[in-house]
A tleap script that builds the chain and sets N, CA, C and O, in Angstrom:
source leaprc.protein.ff14SB
mol = sequence {
  NMET VAL PRO GLY MET VAL ASP ASP ALA LEU
  ARG ALA ALA LYS VAL ARG GLY ILE GLN ASN
  ILE LEU ALA LEU ARG ASN ASP PRO SER ARG
  GLY THR GLU HIE TRP THR PRO VAL ASP SER
  GLN PHE THR CYS GLY ILE ASP LEU VAL LYS
  TYR ILE ARG SER SER PRO GLU PHE SER SER
  HIE PHE CYS ILE GLY VAL ALA GLY LYS GLY
  CPRO
}
set mol.1.N position { -3.229 -12.258 -0.451 }
set mol.1.CA position { -2.717 -11.485 -1.568 }
set mol.1.C position { -1.699 -12.342 -2.314 }
set mol.1.O position { -0.885 -13.041 -1.709 }
set mol.2.N position { -1.764 -12.272 -3.613 }
set mol.2.CA position { -0.840 -13.032 -4.444 }
set mol.2.C position { 0.561 -12.474 -4.245 }
set mol.2.O position { 0.758 -11.262 -4.332 }
set mol.3.N position { 1.559 -13.354 -3.974 }
set mol.3.CA position { 2.929 -12.870 -3.784 }
set mol.3.C position { 3.381 -12.038 -4.991 }
set mol.3.O position { 3.184 -12.421 -6.144 }
set mol.4.N position { 3.984 -10.907 -4.692 }
set mol.4.CA position { 4.495 -10.046 -5.745 }
set mol.4.C position { 3.482 -9.056 -6.295 }
set mol.4.O position { 3.830 -8.231 -7.140 }
set mol.5.N position { 2.232 -9.116 -5.834 }
set mol.5.CA position { 1.189 -8.237 -6.364 }
set mol.5.C position { 1.506 -6.762 -6.111 }
set mol.5.O position { 1.306 -5.930 -6.996 }
set mol.6.N position { 1.992 -6.432 -4.930 }
set mol.6.CA position { 2.341 -5.049 -4.609 }
set mol.6.C position { 3.527 -4.604 -5.468 }
set mol.6.O position { 3.513 -3.508 -6.028 }
set mol.7.N position { 4.539 -5.444 -5.569 }
set mol.7.CA position { 5.697 -5.107 -6.409 }
set mol.7.C position { 5.281 -4.903 -7.857 }
set mol.7.O position { 5.752 -3.973 -8.512 }
set mol.8.N position { 4.401 -5.765 -8.365 }
set mol.8.CA position { 3.933 -5.631 -9.748 }
set mol.8.C position { 3.217 -4.303 -9.955 }
set mol.8.O position { 3.428 -3.633 -10.966 }
set mol.9.N position { 2.372 -3.920 -9.002 }
set mol.9.CA position { 1.637 -2.657 -9.105 }
set mol.9.C position { 2.603 -1.474 -9.046 }
set mol.9.O position { 2.447 -0.509 -9.795 }
set mol.10.N position { 3.598 -1.541 -8.161 }
set mol.10.CA position { 4.575 -0.461 -8.048 }
set mol.10.C position { 5.439 -0.360 -9.304 }
set mol.10.O position { 5.742 0.744 -9.757 }
set mol.11.N position { 5.832 -1.489 -9.864 }
set mol.11.CA position { 6.622 -1.471 -11.102 }
set mol.11.C position { 5.810 -0.869 -12.253 }
set mol.11.O position { 6.324 -0.074 -13.039 }
set mol.12.N position { 4.548 -1.256 -12.337 }
set mol.12.CA position { 3.683 -0.722 -13.394 }
set mol.12.C position { 3.534 0.792 -13.244 }
set mol.12.O position { 3.568 1.517 -14.238 }
set mol.13.N position { 3.369 1.268 -12.023 }
set mol.13.CA position { 3.256 2.704 -11.771 }
set mol.13.C position { 4.553 3.415 -12.169 }
set mol.13.O position { 4.524 4.474 -12.796 }
set mol.14.N position { 5.677 2.824 -11.799 }
set mol.14.CA position { 6.985 3.428 -12.100 }
set mol.14.C position { 7.208 3.521 -13.610 }
set mol.14.O position { 7.668 4.548 -14.110 }
set mol.15.N position { 6.884 2.451 -14.333 }
set mol.15.CA position { 7.048 2.432 -15.792 }
set mol.15.C position { 6.185 3.496 -16.449 }
set mol.15.O position { 6.578 4.077 -17.461 }
set mol.16.N position { 5.016 3.755 -15.883 }
set mol.16.CA position { 4.100 4.755 -16.444 }
set mol.16.C position { 4.450 6.186 -16.014 }
set mol.16.O position { 3.777 7.143 -16.396 }
set mol.17.N position { 5.500 6.311 -15.224 }
set mol.17.CA position { 5.936 7.638 -14.800 }
set mol.17.C position { 5.197 8.188 -13.591 }
set mol.17.O position { 5.332 9.366 -13.261 }
set mol.18.N position { 4.427 7.351 -12.939 }
set mol.18.CA position { 3.706 7.782 -11.740 }
set mol.18.C position { 4.696 7.891 -10.597 }
set mol.18.O position { 5.488 6.977 -10.366 }
set mol.19.N position { 4.655 9.004 -9.881 }
set mol.19.CA position { 5.574 9.206 -8.767 }
set mol.19.C position { 4.864 9.378 -7.431 }
set mol.19.O position { 5.487 9.232 -6.380 }
set mol.20.N position { 3.577 9.685 -7.456 }
set mol.20.CA position { 2.834 9.907 -6.215 }
set mol.20.C position { 1.946 8.712 -5.900 }
set mol.20.O position { 1.146 8.279 -6.730 }
set mol.21.N position { 2.098 8.189 -4.695 }
set mol.21.CA position { 1.323 7.041 -4.231 }
set mol.21.C position { 0.568 7.477 -2.976 }
set mol.21.O position { 1.142 8.108 -2.088 }
set mol.22.N position { -0.710 7.140 -2.907 }
set mol.22.CA position { -1.504 7.388 -1.710 }
set mol.22.C position { -1.768 6.048 -1.051 }
set mol.22.O position { -2.480 5.209 -1.602 }
set mol.23.N position { -1.194 5.844 0.134 }
set mol.23.CA position { -1.305 4.569 0.843 }
set mol.23.C position { -2.537 4.592 1.750 }
set mol.23.O position { -2.611 5.386 2.688 }
set mol.24.N position { -3.490 3.727 1.466 }
set mol.24.CA position { -4.724 3.647 2.232 }
set mol.24.C position { -4.963 2.225 2.717 }
set mol.24.O position { -4.527 1.254 2.099 }
set mol.25.N position { -5.658 2.130 3.824 }
set mol.25.CA position { -6.126 0.829 4.281 }
set mol.25.C position { -7.572 0.700 3.870 }
set mol.25.O position { -8.314 1.682 3.902 }
set mol.26.N position { -7.984 -0.482 3.487 }
set mol.26.CA position { -9.357 -0.714 3.087 }
set mol.26.C position { -10.291 -0.654 4.291 }
set mol.26.O position { -9.893 -1.005 5.402 }
set mol.27.N position { -11.504 -0.219 4.083 }
set mol.27.CA position { -12.525 -0.228 5.123 }
set mol.27.C position { -13.283 -1.556 5.078 }
set mol.27.O position { -13.274 -2.243 4.057 }
set mol.28.N position { -13.944 -1.920 6.196 }
set mol.28.CA position { -14.746 -3.143 6.171 }
set mol.28.C position { -15.924 -2.996 5.205 }
set mol.28.O position { -16.401 -1.889 4.955 }
set mol.29.N position { -16.378 -4.111 4.675 }
set mol.29.CA position { -17.532 -4.101 3.787 }
set mol.29.C position { -18.757 -3.614 4.542 }
set mol.29.O position { -18.849 -3.767 5.760 }
set mol.30.N position { -19.678 -3.039 3.826 }
set mol.30.CA position { -20.914 -2.559 4.436 }
set mol.30.C position { -21.600 -3.702 5.189 }
set mol.30.O position { -21.762 -4.803 4.663 }
set mol.31.N position { -21.987 -3.422 6.396 }
set mol.31.CA position { -22.637 -4.434 7.223 }
set mol.31.C position { -21.667 -5.300 8.007 }
set mol.31.O position { -22.082 -6.149 8.796 }
set mol.32.N position { -20.379 -5.089 7.792 }
set mol.32.CA position { -19.351 -5.841 8.507 }
set mol.32.C position { -18.716 -4.924 9.543 }
set mol.32.O position { -18.313 -3.803 9.234 }
set mol.33.N position { -18.632 -5.410 10.761 }
set mol.33.CA position { -18.111 -4.571 11.839 }
set mol.33.C position { -16.593 -4.454 11.812 }
set mol.33.O position { -16.052 -3.378 12.065 }
set mol.34.N position { -15.902 -5.546 11.508 }
set mol.34.CA position { -14.439 -5.561 11.563 }
set mol.34.C position { -13.853 -5.815 10.186 }
set mol.34.O position { -14.426 -6.532 9.366 }
set mol.35.N position { -12.705 -5.214 9.954 }
set mol.35.CA position { -11.981 -5.400 8.703 }
set mol.35.C position { -10.927 -6.475 8.896 }
set mol.35.O position { -10.205 -6.468 9.893 }
set mol.36.N position { -10.833 -7.387 7.959 }
set mol.36.CA position { -9.819 -8.437 7.991 }
set mol.36.C position { -8.878 -8.234 6.812 }
set mol.36.O position { -9.308 -8.286 5.659 }
set mol.37.N position { -7.587 -8.003 7.092 }
set mol.37.CA position { -6.651 -7.789 5.978 }
set mol.37.C position { -6.471 -9.049 5.142 }
set mol.37.O position { -6.495 -10.166 5.658 }
set mol.38.N position { -6.291 -8.848 3.847 }
set mol.38.CA position { -6.042 -9.967 2.939 }
set mol.38.C position { -4.631 -10.496 3.159 }
set mol.38.O position { -4.386 -11.697 3.042 }
set mol.39.N position { -3.710 -9.600 3.475 }
set mol.39.CA position { -2.308 -9.960 3.697 }
set mol.39.C position { -1.887 -9.353 5.031 }
set mol.39.O position { -1.952 -8.137 5.211 }
set mol.40.N position { -1.467 -10.179 5.945 }
set mol.40.CA position { -1.100 -9.694 7.284 }
set mol.40.C position { 0.126 -8.775 7.259 }
set mol.40.O position { 0.408 -8.096 8.247 }
set mol.41.N position { 0.846 -8.749 6.150 }
set mol.41.CA position { 2.001 -7.839 6.024 }
set mol.41.C position { 1.539 -6.388 5.890 }
set mol.41.O position { 2.277 -5.463 6.231 }
set mol.42.N position { 0.318 -6.191 5.393 }
set mol.42.CA position { -0.202 -4.853 5.149 }
set mol.42.C position { -1.533 -4.668 5.875 }
set mol.42.O position { -2.599 -4.878 5.297 }
set mol.43.N position { -1.460 -4.274 7.140 }
set mol.43.CA position { -2.684 -4.097 7.919 }
set mol.43.C position { -3.117 -2.638 8.014 }
set mol.43.O position { -4.242 -2.351 8.422 }
set mol.44.N position { -2.232 -1.716 7.641 }
set mol.44.CA position { -2.593 -0.297 7.596 }
set mol.44.C position { -1.675 0.407 6.593 }
set mol.44.O position { -0.688 -0.165 6.128 }
set mol.45.N position { -2.014 1.646 6.271 }
set mol.45.CA position { -1.272 2.386 5.247 }
set mol.45.C position { 0.212 2.494 5.526 }
set mol.45.O position { 1.023 2.422 4.603 }
set mol.46.N position { 0.576 2.665 6.784 }
set mol.46.CA position { 1.996 2.827 7.126 }
set mol.46.C position { 2.814 1.575 6.784 }
set mol.46.O position { 4.013 1.668 6.523 }
set mol.47.N position { 2.161 0.407 6.786 }
set mol.47.CA position { 2.866 -0.824 6.401 }
set mol.47.C position { 3.309 -0.755 4.935 }
set mol.47.O position { 4.401 -1.203 4.583 }
set mol.48.N position { 2.450 -0.194 4.097 }
set mol.48.CA position { 2.817 -0.032 2.691 }
set mol.48.C position { 3.935 0.991 2.538 }
set mol.48.O position { 4.847 0.804 1.733 }
set mol.49.N position { 3.864 2.065 3.305 }
set mol.49.CA position { 4.927 3.083 3.273 }
set mol.49.C position { 6.262 2.454 3.662 }
set mol.49.O position { 7.261 2.637 2.967 }
set mol.50.N position { 6.282 1.720 4.764 }
set mol.50.CA position { 7.523 1.069 5.227 }
set mol.50.C position { 8.054 0.109 4.175 }
set mol.50.O position { 9.261 0.035 3.944 }
set mol.51.N position { 7.145 -0.629 3.535 }
set mol.51.CA position { 7.557 -1.591 2.514 }
set mol.51.C position { 8.205 -0.867 1.329 }
set mol.51.O position { 9.275 -1.258 0.863 }
set mol.52.N position { 7.549 0.183 0.853 }
set mol.52.CA position { 8.094 0.921 -0.295 }
set mol.52.C position { 9.438 1.552 0.063 }
set mol.52.O position { 10.382 1.478 -0.723 }
set mol.53.N position { 9.533 2.168 1.234 }
set mol.53.CA position { 10.777 2.826 1.653 }
set mol.53.C position { 11.915 1.834 1.894 }
set mol.53.O position { 13.084 2.210 1.808 }
set mol.54.N position { 11.592 0.581 2.192 }
set mol.54.CA position { 12.643 -0.422 2.437 }
set mol.54.C position { 13.138 -1.072 1.146 }
set mol.54.O position { 14.111 -1.825 1.166 }
set mol.55.N position { 12.481 -0.788 0.034 }
set mol.55.CA position { 12.834 -1.412 -1.236 }
set mol.55.C position { 13.780 -0.521 -2.042 }
set mol.55.O position { 13.412 0.599 -2.394 }
set mol.56.N position { 14.983 -0.997 -2.339 }
set mol.56.CA position { 15.915 -0.199 -3.150 }
set mol.56.C position { 15.335 0.158 -4.521 }
set mol.56.O position { 15.676 1.192 -5.096 }
set mol.57.N position { 14.472 -0.691 -5.029 }
set mol.57.CA position { 13.873 -0.466 -6.349 }
set mol.57.C position { 12.895 0.714 -6.346 }
set mol.57.O position { 12.755 1.403 -7.356 }
set mol.58.N position { 12.224 0.948 -5.221 }
set mol.58.CA position { 11.157 1.939 -5.190 }
set mol.58.C position { 11.388 3.112 -4.233 }
set mol.58.O position { 10.738 4.149 -4.371 }
set mol.59.N position { 12.281 2.974 -3.286 }
set mol.59.CA position { 12.382 3.931 -2.179 }
set mol.59.C position { 12.631 5.370 -2.613 }
set mol.59.O position { 12.083 6.296 -2.016 }
set mol.60.N position { 13.439 5.568 -3.630 }
set mol.60.CA position { 13.747 6.941 -4.034 }
set mol.60.C position { 12.854 7.441 -5.164 }
set mol.60.O position { 12.948 8.607 -5.548 }
set mol.61.N position { 12.003 6.597 -5.696 }
set mol.61.CA position { 11.180 6.985 -6.845 }
set mol.61.C position { 9.850 7.618 -6.441 }
set mol.61.O position { 9.410 8.584 -7.065 }
set mol.62.N position { 9.212 7.084 -5.408 }
set mol.62.CA position { 7.848 7.496 -5.087 }
set mol.62.C position { 7.775 8.516 -3.957 }
set mol.62.O position { 8.534 8.456 -2.989 }
set mol.63.N position { 6.845 9.446 -4.104 }
set mol.63.CA position { 6.437 10.357 -3.046 }
set mol.63.C position { 5.151 9.744 -2.484 }
set mol.63.O position { 4.192 9.537 -3.227 }
set mol.64.N position { 5.124 9.455 -1.189 }
set mol.64.CA position { 4.018 8.693 -0.614 }
set mol.64.C position { 3.205 9.544 0.342 }
set mol.64.O position { 3.752 10.177 1.245 }
set mol.65.N position { 1.905 9.556 0.138 }
set mol.65.CA position { 0.977 10.201 1.063 }
set mol.65.C position { 0.206 9.133 1.808 }
set mol.65.O position { 0.013 8.029 1.299 }
set mol.66.N position { -0.231 9.454 3.002 }
set mol.66.CA position { -0.985 8.496 3.814 }
set mol.66.C position { -2.234 9.188 4.340 }
set mol.66.O position { -2.182 10.340 4.772 }
set mol.67.N position { -3.336 8.490 4.302 }
set mol.67.CA position { -4.584 9.007 4.874 }
set mol.67.C position { -5.267 7.859 5.606 }
set mol.67.O position { -5.160 6.699 5.209 }
set mol.68.N position { -5.951 8.194 6.653 }
set mol.68.CA position { -6.683 7.160 7.366 }
set mol.68.C position { -7.261 7.690 8.647 }
set mol.68.O position { -7.043 8.841 9.025 }
set mol.69.N position { -7.988 6.846 9.299 }
set mol.69.CA position { -8.556 7.208 10.590 }
set mol.69.C position { -8.135 6.175 11.612 }
set mol.69.O position { -7.856 5.024 11.275 }
set mol.70.N position { -8.093 6.587 12.833 }
set mol.70.CA position { -7.697 5.681 13.911 }
set mol.70.C position { -8.805 4.696 14.238 }
set mol.70.O position { -9.945 4.849 13.799 }
set mol.71.N position { -8.452 3.693 15.009 }
set mol.71.CA position { -9.446 2.670 15.356 }
set mol.71.C position { -10.586 3.230 16.192 }
set mol.71.O position { -11.500 2.494 16.562 }
savepdb mol mol.pdb
quit
């Protein structure tokens, strides 16, 4: 993942007045058994939640939902 890509997306959402974020992890491609994260910092939805909540710029702005299934 390009450094700053998540921050850029969050800033763009904030500027547009978006307050609700749904944090999801990507599924493996069809025919692929295992999913490989693009960025090891974000391996599941909760990683994105922790990142947003730890950022003074975003922590109080967004309401975050999480959906996913266990391994």
